[in-house]
SERO-4910 file (N, C-alpha, C, O; in steps of 0.05 Angstrom, whole numbers):
BEGIN
 pado doro    nc1    nc2    nc3   cac1   cac2   cac3    cc1    cc2    cc3    oc1    oc2    oc3
  Met    A   -198    455    -50   -205    435    -30   -191    442     -4   -167    443     -2
  Tyr    A   -207    448     17   -196    456     43   -195    432     61   -194    409     52
  Ala    A   -194    437     88   -191    415    107   -215    396    105   -237    405    103
  Arg    A   -209    370    106   -229    349    106   -223    328    127   -199    322    132
  Pro    A   -243    317    141   -237    296    161   -231    270    147   -241    264    126
  Leu    A   -213    255    160   -205    228    150   -212    206    170   -206    182    165
  Gly    A   -225    213    192   -231    193    212   -224    205    239   -215    228    241
  Pro    A   -226    189    261   -221    199    288   -192    210    290   -173    195    286
  Gly    A   -190    236    297   -164    248    302   -148    254    277   -126    263    279
  Ala    A   -159    249    253   -144    252    228   -158    272    209   -183    273    208
  Arg    A   -142    287    195   -153    306    176   -134    310    153   -110    305    155
  Leu    A   -145    319    131   -130    325    107   -132    355    102   -154    366    103
  Ala    A   -110    369     97   -110    398     94    -87    406     76    -67    392     73
  Pro    A    -89    430     63    -67    440     47    -41    441     63    -40    449     86
  Leu    A    -19    433     50      7    433     63     22    457     51     34    456     30
  Glu    A     20    479     65     31    505     55     60    508     61     71    495     79
  Pro    A     74    525     46    103    529     51    109    538     79    131    532     89
  Arg    A     91    551     93     96    560    120     98    536    139    107    540    162
  Arg    A     90    513    130     91    489    147    116    472    141    117    448    147
  Ala    A    137    485    131    161    471    123    174    457    146    185    435    143
  Ala    A    173    468    170    186    455    193    172    429    200    184    409    207
  Glu    A    145    430    199    129    405    204    135    384    183    138    361    189
  Phe    A    137    393    158    143    375    136    170    362    139    173    338    135
  Leu    A    190    378    146    217    368    150    218    348    173    231    327    171
  Ala    A    203    353    195    202    335    218    189    308    209    198    287    217
  Asn    A    168    310    193    155    286    183    175    270    166    177    245    169
  Leu    A    189    283    148    209    269    131    231    256    148    240    234    141
  Asp    A    240    270    168    261    259    185    252    233    199    268    215    204
  Arg    A    226    231    205    215    207    217    212    184    198    211    161    206
  Cys    A    210    190    172    204    168    153    224    168    129    218    155    109
  Arg    A    246    183    132    264    186    109    274    159     98    272    154     74
  Thr    A    283    142    115    293    115    106    270     99     95    274     84     75
  His    A    247    101    107    224     85     99    214     92     71    207     74     56
  Ile    A    213    117     64    202    125     38    223    130     16    216    132     -7
  Ala    A    248    131     24    269    138      4    269    120    -20    274    130    -42
  Pro    A    265     93    -17    265     77    -41    243     82    -61    244     73    -84
  Trp    A    221     96    -52    197     97    -68    191    124    -79    174    127    -97
  Val    A    203    146    -69    197    173    -78    221    185    -91    244    176    -87
  Gly    A    217    207   -106    238    221   -119    257    234    -99    248    244    -78
  Arg    A    282    235   -106    302    247    -88    296    276    -82    301    286    -60
  Ser    A    286    290   -102    280    319    -98    258    324    -77    256    346    -66
  Phe    A    242    304    -72    220    307    -53    230    305    -24    220    319     -7
  Val    A    249    288    -19    258    282      8    278    303     17    302    300     16
  Ala    A    267    326     25    283    349     34    301    342     57    294    325     74
  Thr    A    324    355     59    343    349     80    347    372    100    359    367    121
  Asp    A    337    396     94    338    418    113    314    436    109    298    431     91
  Leu    A    312    456    125    289    473    125    286    488     98    264    491     88
  Glu    A    308    497     87    307    511     62    296    493     39    279    502     24
  Ser    A    306    469     37    297    451     16    269    441     21    254    436      2
  Ala    A    261    439     47    233    431     53    214    453     44    193    447     32
  Glu    A    221    478     49    204    500     40    203    501      9    182    507     -3
  Ala    A    226    495     -4    227    496    -33    208    474    -45    195    480    -65
  Val    A    207    450    -33    189    429    -43    160    438    -41    145    436    -60
  Leu    A    153    449    -18    125    457    -14    118    481    -32     96    483    -41
  Arg    A    137    499    -36    131    522    -53    128    513    -82    112    525    -97
  Arg    A    143    493    -90    140    482   -118    111    472   -122     99    478   -143
  Tyr    A    101    458   -103     73    448   -105     53    471   -103     33    471   -117
  Trp    A     59    490    -86     41    513    -82     39    529   -108     17    537   -116
  Asp    A     61    533   -122     61    548   -147     47    532   -169     32    543   -185
  Ala    A     51    505   -169     38    488   -189      8    488   -185     -7    488   -205
  Glu    A     -1    490   -160    -30    490   -156    -43    516   -167    -65    515   -177
  Ala    A    -29    538   -165    -39    563   -176    -42    561   -206    -59    575   -218
  Leu    A    -24    546   -219    -25    544   -249    -44    523   -259    -59    529   -279
  Thr    A    -45    500   -247    -60    477   -259    -79    464   -239    -96    448   -247
  Gly    A    -77    471   -214    -93    457   -193    -77    435   -180    -86    424   -160
  Ala    A    -53    429   -191    -36    409   -178    -26    420   -151    -19    443   -150
  Gly    A    -27    404   -131    -19    413   -105    -13    390    -86    -14    367    -94
  Ile    A     -8    397    -61      0    377    -41    -18    381    -17    -23    403     -8
  Arg    A    -27    359     -5    -44    359     19    -31    342     40    -21    320     35
  Gly    A    -30    353     65    -18    338     87    -39    322    102    -63    329    102
  Ile    A    -30    300    114    -47    284    131    -38    288    160    -15    282    166
  Trp    A    -55    299    177    -49    303    205    -64    282    222    -88    277    218
  Leu    A    -50    270    240    -61    250    259    -56    260    287    -33    262    295
  Asp    A    -77    265    302    -74    276    329    -56    300    329    -40    304    348
  Gly    A    -59    317    309    -45    343    308    -17    341    297     -3    362    295
  Val    A     -8    318    289     20    314    279     19    307    249      4    289    241
  Leu    A     35    321    233     36    315    204     50    288    201     73    285    209
  Val    A     36    268    189     47    241    186     51    233    157     62    211    152
  Gly    A     42    249    138     45    242    110     28    260     93     21    282    101
  Gly    A     21    250     69      4    266     52     -1    254     25     10    232     19
  Val    A    -16    268      9    -22    260    -18    -18    285    -36    -20    307    -27
  Met    A    -12    280    -61     -7    303    -79    -14    296   -108    -15    273   -115
  Phe    A    -18    317   -123    -18    314   -152     11    317   -161     23    338   -160
  Val    A     23    295   -171     50    297   -182     49    314   -207     68    329   -212
  Ser    A     27    313   -222     24    330   -245     -6    331   -252    -21    313   -246
  Val    A    -14    353   -265    -40    356   -277    -36    367   -305    -27    390   -308
  Asp    A    -43    351   -325    -40    360   -353    -68    369   -362    -85    353   -369
  Thr    A    -71    396   -363    -97    406   -370   -104    402   -400   -127    402   -407
  Ala    A    -83    398   -416    -88    393   -445   -100    365   -450   -118    362   -466
  Thr    A    -89    345   -436    -98    318   -440   -119    309   -420   -133    288   -424
  Gly    A   -122    324   -398   -141    316   -377   -132    293   -360   -148    278   -349
  Val    A   -105    290   -358    -93    268   -342    -79    280   -318    -63    299   -320
  Ala    A    -84    268   -295    -70    276   -270    -58    252   -257    -69    230   -257
  Glu    A    -34    256   -246    -20    234   -232    -21    240   -202    -15    262   -193
  Val    A    -29    220   -186    -31    223   -157     -9    207   -144     -2    185   -153
  Gly    A      2    218   -123     23    204   -107     18    207    -77     -1    221    -69
  Cys    A     34    194    -61     29    195    -32     55    188    -17     74    178    -29
  Trp    A     55    194      9     76    184     27     64    183     55     45    197     61
  Leu    A     76    166     72     65    163     99     87    151    117    102    134    109
  Glu    A     89    162    141    109    150    160     98    124    172     74    121    175
  Pro    A    116    106    180    108     79    189     88     79    212     70     62    212
  Ala    A     91     98    231     73     97    254     44    102    248     27     96    264
  Ala    A     39    113    224     11    119    216     -1     99    197    -24    102    188
  Glu    A     14     78    190      5     58    171    -17     41    184    -19     39    209
  Gly    A    -33     28    167    -52      9    177    -79     21    185    -95      7    197
  Arg    A    -83     47    181   -107     61    189   -125     69    165   -146     80    169
  Gly    A   -116     64    141   -131     71    118   -130    101    111   -146    111     95
  Leu    A   -110    115    122   -109    144    118   -103    152     90   -116    169     78
  Val    A    -83    139     78    -76    145     50    -98    138     31   -104    154     12
  Thr    A   -112    116     35   -133    108     17   -155    129     18   -165    137     -3
  Arg    A   -163    138     42   -184    158     43   -175    185     33   -190    199     19
  Ala    A   -150    193     39   -140    218     29   -137    219     -2   -145    238    -15
  Ala    A   -127    197    -13   -124    196    -42   -151    195    -55   -155    206    -77
  Gly    A   -171    182    -42   -198    181    -53   -210    209    -54   -223    216    -73
  Leu    A   -205    225    -33   -214    253    -34   -201    269    -56   -214    284    -71
  Leu    A   -175    265    -60   -160    279    -81   -171    272   -109   -174    289   -126
  Ile    A   -175    246   -113   -186    237   -138   -214    248   -143   -220    257   -165
  Asp    A   -230    247   -123   -257    259   -125   -256    288   -134   -270    297   -152
  Trp    A   -238    303   -120   -235    331   -126   -225    336   -155   -234    354   -168
  Ala    A   -206    319   -163   -196    322   -191   -218    319   -211   -219    333   -231
  Phe    A   -235    299   -207   -256    294   -227   -278    315   -225   -290    322   -245
  Ser    A   -285    324   -201   -308    342   -198   -301    371   -202   -317    386   -212
  Asp    A   -276    379   -195   -270    408   -196   -248    415   -216   -249    437   -227
  Leu    A   -230    397   -222   -208    404   -240   -214    396   -269   -199    402   -287
  Gly    A   -236    381   -274   -243    373   -301   -225    352   -312   -222    349   -336
  Val    A   -212    336   -294   -194    315   -302   -211    291   -313   -232    285   -302
  Asp    A   -201    278   -334   -215    255   -345   -203    229   -336   -217    208   -336
  Arg    A   -177    229   -328   -164    204   -321   -143    209   -300   -128    229   -300
  Ile    A   -142    190   -281   -122    191   -259   -103    168   -263   -111    145   -270
  Ile    A    -77    173   -260    -57    152   -261    -42    150   -235    -38    170   -221
  Trp    A    -33    126   -229    -18    120   -204      7    105   -214      6     82   -222
  His    A     30    119   -213     55    109   -224     72    100   -201     80    116   -184
  Thr    A     79     74   -200     93     64   -177    114     43   -184    111     30   -205
  Leu    A    134     41   -168    153     19   -171    139     -8   -168    122    -11   -151
  Ser    A    147    -27   -184    134    -53   -183    139    -67   -156    124    -84   -148
  Ala    A    161    -59   -143    167    -72   -117    153    -58    -93    155    -67    -71
  Asn    A    139    -36    -99    126    -22    -77     99    -34    -71     78    -26    -81
  Val    A    100    -54    -54     76    -71    -48     54    -54    -36     30    -57    -44
  Arg    A     60    -36    -17     40    -20     -4     26     -1    -24      2      3    -23
  Ser    A     42     11    -41     30     29    -61     11     15    -80    -11     25    -86
  Ile    A     19     -9    -89      2    -24   -107    -24    -33    -92    -45    -33   -104
  Ser    A    -21    -40    -67    -45    -48    -52    -64    -25    -49    -88    -28    -50
  Thr    A    -53     -1    -45    -70     23    -42    -84     28    -68   -108     35    -69
  Ala    A    -70     26    -91    -83     29   -117   -106     10   -120   -128     18   -131
  Arg    A   -102    -15   -112   -124    -35   -114   -148    -27    -96   -171    -29   -104
  Arg    A   -142    -18    -71   -164    -11    -53   -179     13    -64   -203     15    -59
  Leu    A   -166     30    -78   -179     53    -90   -197     46   -114   -212     62   -124
  Gly    A   -194     21   -124   -209     13   -147   -195     18   -173   -207     16   -194
  Leu    A   -169     27   -172   -154     31   -197   -148      4   -209   -147    -16   -195
  Thr    A   -143      3   -235   -136    -21   -249   -109    -19   -261   -100      2   -270
  Phe    A    -95    -42   -263    -69    -43   -275    -71    -36   -305    -88    -48   -319
  Gln    A    -55    -17   -314    -56     -9   -342    -33    -21   -358    -37    -33   -379
  Glu    A     -8    -17   -348     15    -27   -363     40    -27   -345     41    -13   -325
  Ala    A     59    -43   -353     85    -42   -341    102    -21   -355     99    -16   -379
  Asp    A    119     -8   -339    136     14   -350    165      5   -345    175      7   -323
  Asp    A    177     -4   -366    205    -13   -365    225      7   -377    247      0   -385
  Ser    A    216     32   -379    232     53   -392    256     62   -375    275     73   -385
  Gly    A    254     58   -348    275     67   -330    293     45   -321    294     24   -333
  Asp    A    308     51   -300    327     31   -290    314      9   -274    326    -13   -271
  Val    A    291     14   -263    277     -6   -246    248     -9   -257    237     10   -267
  Pro    A    237    -33   -254    210    -38   -264    189    -21   -250    190    -18   -225
  Met    A    170    -11   -265    149      5   -254    122     -3   -265    122    -18   -285
  Glu    A    101      5   -253     74     -2   -262     57     24   -262     62     42   -247
  Ile    A     38     24   -281     19     46   -282     -9     35   -277    -18     17   -291
  Trp    A    -23     46   -257    -50     39   -251    -67     64   -257    -57     86   -255
  Ser    A    -92     60   -263   -108     83   -271   -138     79   -267   -147     56   -263
  Thr    A   -153    101   -269   -182    100   -270   -191    125   -286   -177    144   -289
  Thr    A   -216    123   -295   -228    146   -309   -250    157   -292   -260    145   -273
  Asn    A   -259    181   -300   -281    194   -286   -306    176   -285   -319    172   -265
  Glu    A   -313    164   -308   -336    147   -310   -334    123   -293   -353    116   -278
  Val    A   -311    110   -293   -308     86   -277   -308     93   -247   -320     78   -231
  Trp    A   -294    114   -240   -293    123   -212   -321    128   -201   -327    120   -178
  Arg    A   -337    142   -216   -364    148   -206   -380    123   -203   -398    122   -186
  Gly    A   -375    103   -219   -390     79   -218   -382     59   -196   -398     43   -187
  Arg    A   -357     61   -188   -347     41   -168   -327     52   -149   -307     40   -142
  Arg    A   -333     77   -139   -316     89   -118   -315     72    -94   -336     62    -84
  Pro    A   -291     67    -82   -289     49    -60   -304     59    -36   -308     83    -32
  Ala    A   -313     39    -19   -330     46      3   -317     64     24   -332     79     37
  Asp    A   -291     63     27   -279     79     48   -267    105     38   -253    119     52
  Ala    A   -272    112     12   -263    137      2   -282    159      9   -306    155      4
  Pro    A   -273    182     20   -292    203     26   -302    215      0   -289    214    -20
  Asp    A   -326    227      2   -337    239    -22   -326    268    -25   -312    277     -8
  Ala    A   -333    281    -48   -322    307    -53   -330    327    -32   -316    347    -29
  Ala    A   -352    323    -18   -361    341      3   -345    337     28   -347    353     47
  Gly    A   -329    316     29   -311    312     52   -322    295     74   -312    295     96
  Thr    A   -343    279     68   -354    261     88   -338    235     88   -342    218     70
  Ala    A   -322    231    108   -305    207    109   -321    185    122   -328    187    146
  Glu    A   -326    164    108   -340    142    119   -321    125    136   -297    123    130
  Ser    A   -331    114    158   -314    100    176   -304     74    163   -318     61    148
  Val    A   -279     67    170   -268     42    160   -268     22    183   -257     28    204
  Ser    A   -280     -1    179   -283    -20    200   -257    -35    205   -238    -34    189
  Asp    A   -255    -48    228   -231    -64    234   -228    -86    213   -206    -92    204
  Glu    A   -250    -98    205   -249   -119    185   -237   -109    159   -222   -123    146
  Glu    A   -245    -85    151   -234    -73    126   -204    -68    128   -189    -72    109
  Arg    A   -196    -58    152   -167    -53    156   -151    -79    155   -129    -81    144
  Ile    A   -163   -100    166   -149   -126    166   -150   -138    138   -130   -151    130
  Asp    A   -171   -134    123   -172   -141     95   -149   -129     80   -135   -143     65
  Ala    A   -144   -103     84   -122    -90     70    -95   -100     78    -77   -104     61
  Leu    A    -92   -106    104    -66   -116    113    -61   -144    101    -38   -150     93
  Ala    A    -81   -161    100    -78   -188     89    -73   -186     59    -56   -201     48
  Ala    A    -86   -167     45    -81   -164     16    -52   -156     11    -40   -166     -8
  Glu    A    -41   -139     28    -13   -131     25      6   -155     29     26   -158     15
  Phe    A     -1   -172     48     15   -196     53     16   -214     29     38   -221     20
  Phe    A     -7   -221     18     -7   -238     -5      6   -225    -30     21   -238    -45
  Asp    A      1   -199    -34     11   -186    -57     42   -184    -56     55   -183    -77
  Ala    A     53   -184    -32     82   -181    -30     97   -204    -43    120   -200    -52
  Phe    A     85   -227    -45     99   -251    -55     96   -253    -86    108   -271    -98
  Thr    A     80   -236    -98     76   -238   -127    101   -227   -142    108   -204   -139
  Asn    A    113   -244   -158    136   -235   -174    130   -237   -204    148   -234   -220
  Ala    A    105   -241   -211     97   -242   -239    100   -214   -251     83   -197   -245
  Gly    A    121   -210   -267    124   -184   -280    137   -162   -263    139   -139   -271
  Arg    A    146   -170   -238    159   -149   -222    177   -163   -201    176   -187   -196
  Ser    A    195   -146   -189    212   -156   -168    197   -155   -141    176   -143   -139
  Val    A    208   -169   -121    195   -169    -95    215   -159    -74    239   -162    -77
  Asp    A    204   -148    -52    219   -141    -29    203   -150     -5    188   -134      7
  Leu    A    207   -175      3    191   -186     25    196   -172     51    178   -173     69
  Phe    A    219   -160     54    225   -148     80    209   -123     85    210   -111    107
  Ala    A    196   -113     64    177    -91     68    154    -99     85    139    -82     96
  Leu    A    150   -125     89    128   -135    105    134   -133    135    116   -135    152
  Glu    A    159   -128    143    166   -128    171    149   -109    187    143   -114    211
  Ser    A    142    -86    175    127    -66    190     98    -75    196     84    -63    212
  Ser    A     89    -96    182     62   -107    186     61   -127    209     39   -137    216
  Phe    A     84   -134    221     86   -155    241     95   -143    268    111   -124    268
  Leu    A     87   -155    290     97   -148    316    125   -159    319    131   -180    308
  Pro    A    142   -146    334    169   -157    340    165   -185    354    148   -188    371
  Gly    A    180   -204    345    178   -231    356    156   -248    344    152   -271    353
  Ala    A    142   -238    324    121   -254    311    133   -279    299    156   -280    291
  Gln    A    117   -300    298    126   -326    288    108   -336    265     84   -329    263
  Val    A    120   -352    248    106   -364    226    108   -395    229    131   -405    231
  Val    A     86   -408    229     85   -437    234     75   -451    209     54   -444    198
  Ser    A     91   -470    199     82   -485    175     77   -514    183     92   -527    198
  His    A     55   -525    173     48   -553    178     62   -570    158     53   -574    136
  Ala    A     85   -581    167    101   -599    150    110   -621    168    102   -624    191
  Glu    A    128   -638    157    139   -659    172    169   -654    175    184   -659    156
  Pro    A    179   -645    198    163   -638    222    151   -610    219    158   -595    201
  Val    A    133   -603    238    122   -575    239    145   -556    243    162   -560    260
  Arg    A    145   -534    228    167   -514    230    156   -489    243    135   -478    235
  Val    A    170   -479    264    164   -454    277    187   -435    271    210   -440    281
  Glu    A    182   -413    257    204   -395    248    199   -367    256    176   -358    259
  Ser    A    221   -352    260    218   -323    263    211   -311    236    213   -325    216
  Leu    A    202   -286    236    194   -274    211    218   -273    192    215   -278    168
  Ala    A    241   -265    202    265   -263    185    273   -291    173    280   -293    150
  Asp    A    271   -312    190    277   -338    180    257   -348    159    264   -363    141
  Phe    A    232   -339    161    212   -346    142    216   -330    116    213   -342     94
  Leu    A    222   -304    117    224   -288     94    249   -292     77    249   -291     53
  Thr    A    272   -296     91    298   -296     77    299   -317     54    306   -309     32
  Pro    A    293   -343     59    296   -362     36    275   -356     15    280   -362     -9
  Arg    A    252   -345     21    232   -340      2    239   -315    -16    233   -314    -39
  Gln    A    253   -296     -3    263   -273    -19    283   -283    -39    283   -274    -62
  Ile    A    301   -302    -31    321   -313    -50    307   -328    -72    314   -325    -95
  Leu    A    288   -345    -65    274   -362    -84    259   -345   -105    259   -351   -129
  Leu    A    246   -324    -96    230   -307   -114    247   -288   -130    237   -276   -150
  Ser    A    272   -283   -122    289   -264   -136    310   -278   -153    323   -264   -170
  Ser    A    314   -304   -150    337   -317   -163    330   -327   -191    348   -334   -207
  Gly    A    305   -327   -199    296   -338   -224    288   -367   -223    280   -378   -242
  Glu    A    292   -379   -199    284   -407   -195    254   -410   -195    243   -430   -206
  Leu    A    240   -391   -182    211   -391   -182    201   -366   -195    207   -344   -186
  Thr    A    187   -369   -217    178   -346   -233    147   -346   -236    134   -366   -231
  Asp    A    137   -323   -244    108   -320   -249     92   -329   -225     70   -340   -229
  Phe    A    103   -325   -201     89   -334   -177     68   -314   -168     73   -290   -168
  Lys    A     45   -324   -160     25   -307   -147      9   -324   -128      6   -348   -132
  Glu    A      0   -311   -107    -16   -325    -87    -39   -306    -79    -35   -282    -76
  Trp    A    -63   -317    -75    -85   -299    -70   -106   -313    -53   -108   -338    -52
  Glu    A   -122   -297    -39   -143   -308    -22   -167   -317    -40   -174   -303    -59
  Thr    A   -178   -340    -34   -203   -349    -48   -227   -345    -29   -249   -343    -39
  Ser    A   -223   -345     -3   -244   -339     16   -231   -333     43   -208   -340     48
  Ser    A   -246   -318     60   -235   -311     86   -257   -305    105   -279   -297     98
  Thr    A   -251   -309    131   -269   -302    153   -252   -288    174   -231   -299    183
  Thr    A   -261   -265    183   -246   -249    203   -264   -246    228   -287   -237    226
  Leu    A   -253   -253    251   -267   -249    276   -251   -230    293   -228   -235    300
  Val    A   -263   -207    300   -251   -187    317   -263   -187    344   -288   -186    347
  Ser    A   -247   -189    365   -257   -188    392   -239   -169    408   -218   -176    417
  Gly    A   -249   -144    411   -234   -124    425   -208   -117    410   -210   -107    387
  Asn    A   -186   -122    422   -160   -114    410   -145   -137    398   -121   -135    391
  Val    A   -159   -160    395   -146   -183    381   -165   -192    359   -189   -187    359
  Ala    A   -153   -205    339   -170   -215    316   -157   -240    305   -134   -245    308
  Gln    A   -174   -256    292   -166   -281    279   -177   -280    250   -201   -275    246
  Arg    A   -160   -286    231   -169   -287    203   -162   -315    192   -139   -323    192
  Leu    A   -183   -329    183   -179   -356    171   -182   -353    141   -203   -344    132
  Val    A   -162   -361    127   -161   -356     98   -158   -382     82   -142   -400     90
  Arg    A   -172   -385     61   -166   -405     40   -152   -390     18   -161   -369      9
  Tyr    A   -130   -402      9   -114   -389    -12   -109   -407    -35   -110   -432    -33
  Ala    A   -102   -395    -58    -92   -410    -81    -66   -397    -90    -61   -374    -84
  Lys    A    -50   -413   -104    -25   -402   -114    -17   -416   -140    -26   -439   -146
  Ser    A      0   -403   -156      9   -415   -181     36   -402   -188     42   -380   -179
  Gly    A     51   -416   -204     77   -406   -213     91   -426   -230     80   -447   -238
  Val    A    117   -420   -235    134   -438   -251    159   -443   -234    175   -424   -230
  Leu    A    163   -468   -225    186   -475   -208    206   -491   -225    200   -513   -233
  Arg    A    230   -480   -229    251   -493   -245    240   -502   -272    246   -524   -281
  Gly    A    224   -485   -284    213   -490   -311    188   -507   -312    177   -512   -333
  Val    A    177   -516   -288    154   -533   -287    130   -517   -275    132   -509   -252
  Pro    A    108   -513   -290     85   -499   -279     72   -515   -256     73   -540   -257
  Phe    A     61   -502   -237     48   -515   -215     25   -497   -205     24   -474   -211
  Ala    A      7   -510   -190    -14   -495   -176    -20   -509   -150    -15   -533   -147
  Gly    A    -30   -495   -130    -35   -506   -104    -56   -491    -89    -65   -469    -98
  Arg    A    -65   -502    -67    -84   -489    -50    -76   -495    -21    -59   -512    -15
  Gly    A    -89   -481     -2    -83   -485     26    -99   -467     44   -117   -453     36
  Thr    A    -91   -468     70   -105   -453     90    -84   -437    107    -63   -447    113
  Lys    A    -91   -412    113    -75   -396    131    -92   -387    154   -116   -379    151
  Ser    A    -80   -387    178    -93   -376    202    -75   -352    211    -52   -356    217
  Met    A    -87   -329    211    -72   -304    217    -82   -293    244   -106   -289    248
  Gln    A    -63   -289    262    -70   -277    288    -61   -248    288    -38   -242    281
  Leu    A    -78   -230    297    -72   -202    296    -77   -188    323    -94   -197    338
  Val    A    -63   -166    327    -66   -150    352    -68   -121    344    -53   -112    326
  Arg    A    -86   -107    357    -88    -78    352    -66    -63    367    -61    -69    391
  Thr    A    -51    -46    354    -30    -30    366    -36      0    361    -54      6    345
  Pro    A    -22     19    374    -26     47    368    -22     54    339    -32     74    329
  Ala    A     -6     38    325     -1     42    296    -20     28    278    -18     29    254
  Gly    A    -40     14    290    -59     -1    274    -56    -31    279    -41    -40    296
  Trp    A    -71    -47    263    -70    -77    266    -43    -87    256    -33    -78    236
  Arg    A    -32   -107    271     -7   -119    263    -10   -150    267    -24   -159    284
  Phe    A      5   -165    251      5   -194    253     22   -202    277     44   -193    281
  Ala    A     10   -219    294     25   -231    316     37   -258    308     57   -267    320
  Gly    A     24   -271    289     33   -297    279     16   -307    257     -7   -298    254
  Ile    A     27   -325    241     13   -337    219     19   -367    218     43   -375    220
  Ala    A     -1   -383    216      2   -412    213    -10   -420    186    -32   -411    179
  Trp    A      4   -438    172     -7   -445    145     -2   -474    139     16   -487    149
  Ser    A    -18   -484    120    -15   -512    112    -25   -514     83    -48   -507     76
  Asp    A     -8   -525     66    -17   -532     38    -35   -556     39    -31   -574     55
  Asp    A    -55   -557     21    -71   -580     18    -54   -604     10    -36   -601     -7
  Thr    A    -59   -627     21    -42   -650     15    -47   -662    -13    -31   -677    -23
  Asp    A    -70   -654    -26    -75   -665    -52    -62   -648    -74    -66   -654    -98
  Asp    A    -47   -627    -66    -34   -611    -86     -5   -620    -88      3   -641    -77
  Ser    A     11   -603   -101     38   -612   -109     59   -608    -87     79   -593    -91
  Gly    A     54   -620    -64     74   -620    -43     82   -592    -35     65   -575    -31
  Asp    A    108   -587    -33    118   -561    -25    129   -545    -48    145   -527    -44
  Arg    A    122   -552    -73    131   -538    -96    121   -509    -94     97   -504    -89
  Gly    A    139   -490    -99    131   -462    -99    125   -453    -71    108   -435    -67
  Asp    A    139   -464    -51    135   -457    -23    146   -429    -18    169   -426     -9
  Ser    A    131   -409    -25    141   -381    -20    123   -367      0    132   -362     22
  Gly    A     98   -361     -7     81   -347     11     70   -365     33     64   -356     55
  Gly    A     68   -392     27     56   -408     47     51   -436     38     41   -453     53
***
């Protein structure tokens, strides 16, 4: 698989050992951002180790087809996708990714990973793709969902909770996501509405602690500096993002609120130039201090287009008054 377009100014191409300096510069820009989610051996610290990482993938590709592909945006390497492994005996391949913060929100990883999965099924003879991720990695799990992968199992074999998502050749061919490029490399355009859909999905998914830990502060990159969250209560509360996230992080991590999840039941997005409004109906459920509860409500999300993609400028929310008050007040 050679160079493929990913959209305006973006392309996917082999990341060869000779590009070690570009790779190291990319890692330097996102080292802190990706360090919690990728293996230590991947995050090279100097030119020699950067070349060693790329050569390891280059050698693996010659043996099994496993390899690494870079994502370039306006001529700058900003991330990539790779086969973590390809098991030719079992027909199972694992796909992974990384991306620097400035390139998030454009659908680049979704389209790049879609290309890689297409290629694995059509050219490598793979029968099954797996996506192995930390349970707290909200963005990774959201990408797996956008790709049409399904949750397979929790992996508690290590020190931190992990999840395995997967798809098969048959399922992939039947329900390949709309924004995934095909094996021929035709990248379909991703609309503003679809990008905002993905951003909203990441927001709701971040608060889910059913079977996994949460890191709400991973959401900060999805918001503009100075963004505010407004809750319709008595009295109405206007909070900074940090003031909104901090008590909810404690509530969702302390064991006081368990099995919590919140999800959209309907939404309408209006885009006008570089600003957008998303009106959402949501539902939520969980167990608060041992008592199960469920609720519904409305969120109004204000968004602004930035060079890094769509970002939240503010969110206003209100629980329905016929539900259980403010019980489980985490996501909204």
